[in-house]
GUSE-365903 format. One record per residue (C-alpha): z, x, y; residue in three letters. Coordinates in steps of 0.001 Angstrom, whole numbers, plus 500000, padded with zeros to 6 digits. Example, Ala and Ser with C-alpha at 12.3 -4.5 7.8 and 13.67 -1.06 7.14 Angstrom:
2
507800, 512300, 495500, ALA
507140, 513670, 498940, SER
This chain:
180
492898, 477975, 511433, MET
495116, 480720, 512808, GLY
494529, 484231, 514034, VAL
492582, 486178, 511422, GLU
494138, 489523, 510526, VAL
492537, 492068, 508207, ASP
495431, 494248, 507080, PHE
494187, 497585, 505705, TYR
496979, 499475, 503966, TYR
498098, 501883, 501272, ASP
501426, 501543, 499476, VAL
502130, 505254, 500019, VAL
502540, 504537, 503736, SER
505984, 503472, 504942, PRO
504435, 502272, 508210, TRP
502139, 500031, 506163, SER
505281, 498686, 504456, TYR
506922, 497895, 507790, ILE
503726, 496347, 509173, GLY
503293, 494276, 506013, PHE
506836, 492911, 506132, GLU
506609, 492095, 509849, VAL
503285, 490284, 509396, LEU
504694, 488228, 506526, LEU
507936, 487561, 508404, ARG
506041, 486055, 511357, TYR
502970, 484732, 509519, GLU
503746, 481048, 510134, LYS
505301, 481472, 513582, GLU
502327, 483479, 514836, TRP
499834, 481288, 512903, ASP
498310, 484237, 511050, LEU
495596, 484101, 508414, ASP
496104, 487493, 506712, ILE
493553, 489157, 504452, THR
495152, 492062, 502584, PHE
492743, 494971, 502143, LYS
494090, 497834, 500034, PRO
492513, 501191, 500930, VAL
492958, 504748, 499693, PHE
494790, 506550, 502495, LEU
493817, 509974, 501132, GLY
490153, 509089, 501674, GLY
490846, 507769, 505175, VAL
492744, 510931, 506116, MET
490043, 513207, 504730, GLN
487181, 511331, 506412, ALA
488945, 511231, 509786, SER
490184, 514826, 509706, GLY
493767, 513601, 510088, ASN
496644, 515446, 508436, LYS
499688, 513927, 506747, PRO
502826, 513935, 508929, PRO
504687, 516265, 506555, ALA
502114, 519036, 507111, THR
502696, 519281, 510869, LEU
506284, 520068, 511956, PRO
506283, 518101, 515243, ALA
504545, 515127, 513610, LYS
507021, 515232, 510709, ALA
510057, 515285, 513010, THR
508778, 512462, 515196, TYR
507550, 510518, 512157, GLY
510966, 510560, 510499, MET
512662, 509518, 513732, SER
510156, 506701, 514275, ASP
510410, 505574, 510668, LEU
514215, 505440, 510814, THR
514157, 503567, 514116, ARG
511528, 501077, 512903, SER
513302, 500560, 509591, SER
516552, 499744, 511375, GLU
514957, 497582, 514072, TYR
513056, 495418, 511592, PHE
515855, 495519, 508986, ASP
513586, 496927, 506281, ILE
515549, 499490, 504236, PRO
513606, 502666, 503532, ILE
514677, 505626, 501413, SER
512565, 508750, 501188, PHE
510930, 508847, 497730, PRO
511749, 511506, 495171, SER
508038, 512425, 494891, VAL
506175, 512575, 498185, PHE
503398, 512187, 498706, PRO
502117, 510601, 495553, THR
498548, 509798, 494631, ASN
498225, 506030, 495035, THR
494685, 505628, 493769, ILE
496024, 503819, 490667, GLN
498225, 501309, 492535, PRO
495477, 500658, 495088, GLN
492963, 500035, 492290, ARG
495533, 497800, 490587, PHE
495676, 495671, 493750, LEU
491881, 495398, 493704, HIS
492059, 494445, 490019, ALA
494257, 491506, 491052, LEU
491621, 490435, 493564, ILE
488821, 490807, 491001, LYS
490882, 488755, 488543, ASP
491156, 485893, 491055, GLY
494825, 486511, 491809, LYS
494654, 487423, 495510, SER
497685, 485230, 496175, GLU
499774, 487764, 494208, GLN
498823, 490681, 496466, ILE
501919, 490319, 498712, PRO
504313, 490120, 495757, LYS
502779, 493102, 493946, ILE
502414, 495210, 497109, SER
506066, 494556, 497951, ARG
507089, 495540, 494405, ALA
505195, 498845, 494779, PHE
506771, 499565, 498174, TRP
510274, 498677, 497004, GLN
509848, 500853, 493921, ALA
508610, 503808, 495965, TYR
510302, 503453, 499372, TRP
513227, 501222, 498424, GLY
515412, 503809, 496737, GLY
514458, 503075, 493130, LYS
513019, 506560, 492626, GLY
509828, 505332, 490958, ILE
506722, 507472, 491393, ASP
504154, 504668, 491606, ILE
501361, 507236, 491284, GLY
502599, 508629, 487947, ALA
499789, 509238, 485415, PRO
498473, 506608, 483010, GLU
499979, 503712, 484959, GLY
503555, 504712, 484085, LYS
504765, 504199, 487666, GLY
502936, 500890, 487955, ILE
504556, 499654, 484747, LYS
508020, 500700, 485985, GLU
507493, 499163, 489434, ALA
506269, 495853, 488023, LEU
508773, 495462, 485169, ALA
510167, 491964, 485541, GLY
507497, 491043, 488110, VAL
504588, 490656, 485674, LEU
504599, 490579, 481888, SER
503847, 493825, 480049, ASP
500658, 492252, 478698, GLY
499506, 491191, 482163, GLU
500205, 494654, 483576, ILE
498233, 496293, 480770, GLN
495326, 493859, 481179, ARG
495167, 494525, 484926, LEU
495420, 498292, 484374, LEU
492318, 498008, 482175, GLU
490485, 496087, 484911, ILE
491664, 498674, 487465, ALA
489695, 501468, 485778, VAL
486428, 499518, 485771, SER
483506, 500881, 487755, ALA
483451, 497665, 489807, GLU
487075, 498033, 490953, VAL
486680, 501743, 491666, LYS
483616, 500971, 493792, GLU
485396, 498145, 495626, LYS
488259, 500453, 496643, LEU
485711, 502992, 497908, LYS
483853, 500244, 499783, GLU
486951, 498863, 501540, ILE
488145, 502390, 502332, THR
484750, 503151, 503892, GLN
484922, 499843, 505776, GLU
488156, 500864, 507508, VAL
486841, 504384, 508148, ILE
483817, 502805, 509839, ASP
486240, 500809, 512026, LEU
487679, 504128, 513256, GLY
490799, 504344, 511096, ALA
492647, 507641, 510814, PHE
495699, 506356, 508932, GLY
497388, 503241, 507624, ALA
498069, 500533, 508384, PRO
494965, 499595, 510312, TRP
């Protein structure tokens, strides 16, 4: 058994995207046992009193510089999304629906599809109402029927509560952003 890593993340975060790709890139070499834990970054930010980088000029300037540098260093192309920020409660619940449905092994593939749709220059607002962005992001990744079925699971009280629970878990660990 390798090093256990709990990776708390939100697909709205480009730093989560970079961290995710680096962990997967070196998973075998570093002997990692990764547990992906989708959280709602908006809840983390609110609970910690943190503010999004775009709302603070110095943080925004440094953040863009750091993001560009990290993107280039790790060779992970990032394009600023057309809608930013977006509300990712639906995609994060969708990821928990996968877990509830016994498909945890698909979390990396679906998370990557969300990030590439949002941060990869495709111009897809993954937080668009009624699952529209999710459907666009996952076209060709999952069948339309599977997407719809998981969207229905994603609005269940159990999935909503699980996202709140995991978000509170990372807040209790001291998180103020993502990844954690």
